[in-house]
N, C-alpha and C positions, 0 to 999 in steps of 0.2 A: 654461258656465263664465266666470268674471269675464275681460273683455278685457284688464284689465292683467295678471292671472295668465297668460293666454294669450301676451302679448306678452313677457313675462318668460321664459317656457320656450322660445319661439322664439329670442329674442336670446341667451340663456345655454345652448342645447341641448348645446354641447360644451365648455364653460368647465371642467368639473370632471372630466373624464376622465383628466388627468395627463399627457397626451401632451406632449412636449417639441415646441414650434413654433418658426417660424424667421422672422425679419426680415431677409431678405437686404440690403436698402438700407443696412445699417450695417456690412456685413462688409468690413474692409479688403483682404481677400484678394480679393473680387469686383471692388473698384474698380481694383486693378493688381496683377500679380504681382511688383511691386517691393517690396511689403508684406513686412517681416520677421516678421510674425506666422504661427506655426504651432502656436500652443498646442493649439488644440481638435484637431487633427488628431494631434499627437503623443502628447496625454495622455489621450485618450479611452480608458479600460479596455476597451471592447469594439471598439475600433478602427471604429467605426459611423459615423464622420462623413467624407465625402467632399465635397471642393470642387474643381470644374472652373473653367474661365474664366468661366462664366455662371451657375452655380448652386450651391447647397449642398443636400446629401441625407443625411438621416440614415436608416442602413440599417435593415433588420428586425432585426438583431441587437442592437438597443438594448435595454439593460435599463433604461432610465430612472433611472440612478443619480443624474441631474441635476449631475452634477460640470461640465458645459459651462454651466450656468448661472453658474457662480461662477468660471470661467476667463476668458469673454470680456468685455474693458473697456467694449464697446459694446452689451452686452445683445442681441446677435444672437439667443440662445436664450432662450426664456422659457416659461412655463407660465401660461396664463390662471388667474386667480383664485388665484394661490398665496397660501396664508395665513402670515403672519407668526407663528411659534410662540414667539418670545422673549418672556418677561415682562419687565417693567419695575420691578416693585416688590421683591420678595422672591427667595429663592434659586432659582434655576432648575436643573431636573432634566431631562436628555435622555437618550433611550435609543437607542443603535445599532438599526437596523432588524432584524439579525440576532438581537438577543437577543429578539424578539418571540415567535419559535417556543420559546425558553427558558422565557419566562414563561407561555405557555400550557400547555405541558406538566410545569410544576413545580406545587407546591402554593401558590406565591405567588399571591395575588390578582391579578386582571389590572390593568395599567397601561392609562390612557386612550390611545387612539389618538393624540392630539394630542402626546403625548410622544415618540413614536417617528420619529426622522429617519434619513436614508440613512447620515449620519456627522456629527460635529463639523463638518467642512466647511461645512455648511449655514447655519451662524450667521454673519452679516455681521459685518463688521470694528466697524462702528458701533455695532451692538449689543452685541457683546463690550465695547467700551471702555466704552459706557454703563454696563452691568452692574458691571465691574470698578472702575470710577471712584467709584461709589456703595457700593461694599463689598457687591454683592449676589452673593452666590458662585454659581459655575457648577459643576454636577456632570454628568459624562458617563459613563453606563453602557454599557460597550463589550463587545464580543465579542473573538474572536481576532484582533487587529489586525495582527499581525506577518504572518500568512498570507493577511491581506485583499487583494484587488485594489485595493482603494481607499486602500491604506496610504500613497501618496505625497501625496493630499491630506490625509489624517489628520495624518501627519507635518508637513506645510506648516503647516496650522492651529494644531497644537500649538505649533510654534516661534513664530508669529505670537502666540499668547496668551502666551507667555513674554516676548515683547518689549514687549507691553503692559504686563504686569505689572510689568516691571523699569521702564519709564518712568514708571510711576505708582506705583512703590513701594509696590506691594501684593504681599503674601506668603499663600500658602494659600488664595488666592479661587477656585482652579480644582483641582477634584479628578476623576480618572478612575479608575472603579473596575469590575473586572470583573464580569460579570453575576453569577457565583456567588459573589462576597464582599458582593453588595448587600444592605443591610439595609432591606427592605421597610417594617419596622415604623416606622423613621426617617423614611422618605419619606412614609408615610401621615400620621404626624404633623405633618410640614411642610407637607403639603397641606392639612391642615386648619388649620393656622395661616394658611396663605395666605387662604383662604376667610373665616376669622373676621375677619382684619384689613381685608380687601377689603369685608367687610359692614359693619364699624365705620366704615370710612372713608366709604362711601357713607351711611350712616346721619348721620353727623356734618355731611355735606355737604346732607342733606335738612333737618335741622333749622336749618341756617344759611340755608335759603330757597334753596339752589342746586340744587334737585332736577333730576335729569337722567335721561334714558332711558338703558337699559342700551347702547344703540346709541352714544348720546354718549359714556358712559364709555370704551366701546371705541376710538372715533374719537379721543377727546382724551387718549388714553393716551401717545402720544409728541408730541403736539401738531401733527401733521402731518395734513392732509387731502387725500386725492388723488382723481383722478376715479372710481377705484373704489369710494369711500366716499361719493360724493355721494348725496342724497337722490333715489331712483328717480322719485318723484312729479314731481319738476321735469323728469326726462328724457321721462316719459310724457307729461306736458302737451302736449309737442311731437311725439308719436311718429309723427303722420301727415304730419309734414314730410318733405322729401327727404332721403336720406341725406348728402348734404351738408352740409345745414345742421345735422343733429344732430352731425357729426363736427366742423363749426366750434364749436358749442356745448361739446362735450366739452373739446376743446382749449383753449377759451378758460377753461374752468373748472380747468385745471391751472396754476395760478399759483404765483408765488414771493412772497406777501406779506409784508411786513415784513423781507425779507433784503435785504442790500446788494448787490442784482443787477439787471440790467435785465429788463424784461418778457420771457416767452417769445416768439420770434418766429413770424410767420405761416407760416413754411416748414414748422412741425411741424403743420400743417393739411392733410389729403391731398385737395387740391382740383382738382388738375390731373396730367396725365400725367406731367410733369417734375418734380413736387415731392415732397418726401420724405414718408414715411409717418409716422404717429405711433407712436414708441416709448415707450409708457408704462412698460414695465419700467425704461428708462434714465431716464426723468424723475422717476419715484418714486425710485429710488435716489439719484440727485443731489439732489434736493430735501430727502431725509432727512438726507444727509451735510452738506448746507449749513446746514439747519436746526440741527444739533447744533453746528457749526463757530461759527455766529452766537453761541451761548450758551457755547460752549467754546474761545475762540480759543487758549488756552494748548495745547490738545491738536492743533492744526494739524501739528505735526511728526509725530505718528502715522500720518498719512494720506499716502501717498507719491503727493501730487498735482503731476504734472510738466506745465509749460505750456510753449508754444513762444516762441522770441525769434528776431527776425529780423535778420541783420546788414546791413551797407550795401551789399553786393556783390550784394543782391536785384536781379533783373531784372524782377521783376513779371511772370513767365511765366503765371501764373495756376493752376498745378497744385495749389498747397496748397489755396487756398479752393475750387476747383472739385470736388477729390476729398475734402475732409474729409467724413467719413461723417455726422456731427452737426451740420454747420453752425456750428461755433465759429469758424472763421475766415471774415471777411466782408471784401469788397473794396467800398467805397463811397466817394464823394467824393474819389477819387483817393488812398486809403490802405487798407492793410491793418489790420483790427482783430481783435480776440479776445473772445469773450464765455467767460469762464473756467467759467461754469456747465455749458456743452454739452462742454468739452474733457474727455474721458476718458482723456487721456495715452496714448493708443494709438500715438503716434508716426509715423503714416502720413505726416504733413507733413514731417517729417523724412527718412525714408525715401525718399521721392519727389523731394526738392531735389536737382536735377542741380548745383546751383552751390555747395552745401554752405554756403547763406546761412541755415539755419534750425537751431537747437539747441533741446534741451529742459533746463529748469532746475527744480529743485524749488521749490515755493511755500513760502516761509518765513514769511509774514504774512498776516494776513486781507486786508489791501490788495491783495495779489497776486491773490486771487480775487474780489474785490469790483466788480463792473460792467465794463462794455466797456473794453477797453483798446487805445490806437493803438499797433500794434506799428512800423510804417514809413509815412512818407509818399513819395510818387512825386513827387519834386521835378522830375524831367526830363520828366515827363509824356509817356512813352513811347505 
């Protein structure tokens, strides 16, 4: 067997099994019981998430509904190699996972597996905003939502879609259809149109001398390259180096080029016992949002980005920067600074400030989220 294929199988043996994994370093509940975050525990439909003083456990009754992936601001829960099913060009069709059995048992031709999602809540806000802003309609083929145990998340996302549509002044761009009323012929024609348009676009690009591989088209669709999409040949070139070196290389490649932000910090490289592990899900999500906001500054109000401010009664007790799960708060050169890119608005810093010196405010302009900010200087030099 080719050595590259063997290494690929060893490194990715468990990446596609769909299990929900945990990155406990980023859980605010594990940082301190003073945290006010209980969302995943209270909202899990299976009641399968248990958090003690020292660990998070997912119980065996977990049904892999993936709701926790979209609840946690710090991306504590994740699935390796989770594919983005959102299209960027034409109308998007998605099917509730419960409708899969209906389509199998009916005379309606099969729908591609890549179109079935747990529920509409799996679509990220940044993708919804992109699609609705550009007039690319979204159609969700649903089942019996009223009796579904996931209806809380469904209703919450529908409310969010309505907020986005109203802000963008877009009407009738989102449709929800019951599976029994779904017109498969119309869907098939739309799919055919999408393939034809994609082919024409690619052909036109080739004629213009900009020939790309299929992989390049996929990677450049949203203009964002993450560690997961890097050329594996580059990784395998150094595959016999130490794990530490490979971890460093991966982290260095998760950059924020051309964004109005500072570079990623070295604490995101897992090189020591006391250092934070890499949270690729969080970095990928944040990078996607910031890339979008750089090109669509006027849409910042649609994102509830809340950042910390520190008042003069701060005594520099160190709690906020030492417990910040993502390293967004930094103490150096006798001052507390904030890197907005890493701030997830989790609010832990506010919850644990015993002096009430810290409050959260909503970012109102691109300057608020651009680059490192000095929050307060220790003039007394405690």
